[in-house]
C-alpha positions as CSV (number, residue, x, y, z in Angstrom):
1,M,0.0,0.0,-0.1
2,P,1.5,3.4,-0.9
3,D,2.5,5.8,1.9
4,T,-0.1,8.5,1.0
5,F,-2.9,10.4,3.0
6,F,-5.6,8.2,1.5
7,A,-3.9,5.0,2.4
8,W,-3.4,6.3,5.9
9,F,-7.1,7.3,6.0
10,L,-8.3,3.9,4.9
11,V,-6.3,2.1,7.4
12,T,-7.5,4.4,10.2
13,E,-11.0,4.2,9.0
14,L,-10.8,0.4,9.3
15,H,-9.4,0.5,12.7
16,V,-12.0,2.9,13.9
17,W,-14.8,0.8,12.4
18,M,-13.5,-2.2,14.3
19,I,-13.4,-0.2,17.6
20,M,-16.9,1.0,16.9
21,I,-18.3,-2.5,16.4
22,R,-16.5,-3.6,19.4
23,Y,-17.8,-0.9,21.8
24,M,-21.3,-0.9,20.4
25,A,-21.8,-4.3,22.1
26,D,-21.3,-2.5,25.4
27,E,-24.7,-0.9,26.2
28,K,-23.4,1.2,29.1
29,D,-20.5,3.3,27.6
30,G,-20.3,2.0,24.1
31,K,-21.9,4.9,22.4
32,A,-19.8,7.5,24.2
33,I,-16.6,5.6,23.4
34,R,-17.6,5.2,19.9
35,N,-18.4,8.9,19.5
36,Y,-15.0,9.9,21.1
37,A,-13.1,7.6,18.7
38,V,-14.8,9.1,15.6
39,A,-14.3,12.6,16.8
40,A,-10.6,11.8,17.5
41,M,-10.3,10.3,14.0
42,W,-11.7,13.5,12.3
43,Q,-9.6,15.8,14.5
44,D,-6.5,13.8,13.5
45,T,-7.7,13.9,9.8
46,Q,-8.1,17.6,9.9
47,A,-4.6,18.0,11.4
48,R,-3.0,15.9,8.8
49,I,-4.9,17.9,6.0
50,E,-3.6,21.1,7.3
51,N,0.0,19.8,7.5
52,L,-0.3,18.8,3.9
53,G,-0.9,22.4,3.0
54,V,-3.5,21.8,0.5
55,S,-7.1,22.8,0.2
56,S,-8.9,20.9,2.8
57,I,-12.2,21.1,0.9
58,V,-10.7,18.9,-1.8
59,I,-9.6,16.1,0.6
60,V,-12.8,16.4,2.6
61,L,-14.9,15.9,-0.7
62,L,-12.9,12.9,-1.7
63,I,-13.3,11.4,1.8
64,Y,-17.0,12.0,1.9
65,Y,-17.2,10.4,-1.7
66,H,-15.4,7.4,-0.4
67,I,-17.8,7.1,2.7
68,Y,-20.8,7.4,0.6
69,I,-19.6,4.6,-1.7
70,Y,-19.3,2.3,1.3
71,I,-22.8,3.2,2.5
72,Y,-24.2,2.5,-0.8
73,I,-22.5,-0.9,-1.0
74,Y,-23.6,-1.7,2.5
75,I,-27.2,-0.7,1.8
76,Y,-27.1,-2.7,-1.5
77,I,-25.8,-5.8,0.2
78,W,-28.3,-5.5,3.0
79,V,-31.3,-5.0,0.7
80,F,-30.5,-7.5,-2.1
81,H,-28.8,-10.3,-0.1
82,F,-30.6,-10.4,3.1
83,K,-34.2,-10.6,2.1
C-alpha cells in the first residue's frame, strides 16, 4: 500500500470501524466511546490535512465520496442479499 494520505485514511477508518463495532456491544458506555473515537479520527484527519498544505475542501470531498460509496455498497448488500 502506498504511503499516502488516502492510504493512511483507509487504514485508520478500518481501525475506527473495528473499535466502533466492539464498543457498540457495550450498552453502558459503548456509544460514548464510539463517539469519542470518531471525533478523534476526524480531528487527526483535519490536522493531517492542514499539514499537507492543500485545500482541505478537496480532500474532505474525496473522503465523503469514499464514505458514501461504502454506505451505498452496505445498503445494496443488505437490501438484496438479506431479504
